C-alpha positions in Angstrom: 17.0 1.3 37.2 13.6 0.5 38.6 13.1 4.1 39.7 13.8 5.2 36.1 11.3 2.7 34.8 8.7 4.0 37.2 9.4 7.6 36.3 9.6 7.2 32.6 7.2 4.4 31.7 4.5 4.3 34.4 1.1 5.9 33.5 -2.1 6.2 35.5 -3.3 2.8 34.4 -0.2 0.7 33.2 3.3 0.8 32.0 4.1 2.1 28.5 6.9 2.1 26.1 8.5 5.3 24.9 8.3 6.7 21.4 11.5 8.8 21.9 13.8 8.1 24.9 15.1 11.7 24.6 11.6 13.2 25.0 10.1 12.6 28.5 6.4 11.6 28.4 6.4 10.3 24.9 4.4 7.2 25.7 3.3 5.0 22.9 -0.1 4.4 24.5 0.2 0.6 24.9 1.7 -1.9 27.3 3.6 -4.7 25.6 2.3 -8.1 26.4 5.7 -9.3 27.6 6.2 -6.4 30.1 4.8 -8.2 33.2 5.8 -11.7 32.2 9.4 -10.9 31.4 10.5 -7.4 32.7 9.0 -7.7 36.1 10.1 -11.3 36.4 13.7 -10.2 35.8 13.4 -7.5 38.5 12.0 -10.0 40.9 14.8 -12.5 40.3 17.5 -9.8 40.4 16.5 -8.6 43.8 15.3 -11.9 45.4 17.3 -13.8 47.9 19.6 -16.5 46.5 17.4 -19.3 47.8 14.5 -18.4 45.4 16.4 -20.2 42.5 19.8 -21.7 42.4 21.8 -20.6 39.4 24.0 -23.6 40.0 21.1 -25.8 39.1 19.1 -23.7 36.7 19.7 -21.3 33.7 17.1 -18.7 32.6 16.0 -18.5 29.0 15.3 -15.1 27.3 11.8 -15.0 28.8 13.2 -15.7 32.3 11.9 -19.2 32.5 14.1 -21.5 34.6 15.6 -24.6 32.8 17.2 -27.3 34.9 20.9 -27.8 34.1 22.0 -31.3 33.4 
C-alpha cells in the first residue's frame, strides 16, 4: 500500500492527489493539508509496535487522534 502511494502520489517536492486514478501521473498539483497529519500518522500507527499505543485503552478518531476509553 505504501509503495503504491509512493509510486503514484510522490512528486519531486511533495505528495499530490490524483485527478484520475486510471491515468498515472495525473497529479492535481497540490498536497492536501491533512496528508501528513492524518495519512502518514495512520501509516505510522499501522506499522508501529503494539507498545506505542494500547488499543485496549484508546480509540482513534477519524483524524487518528487517540481518545482514552472510559
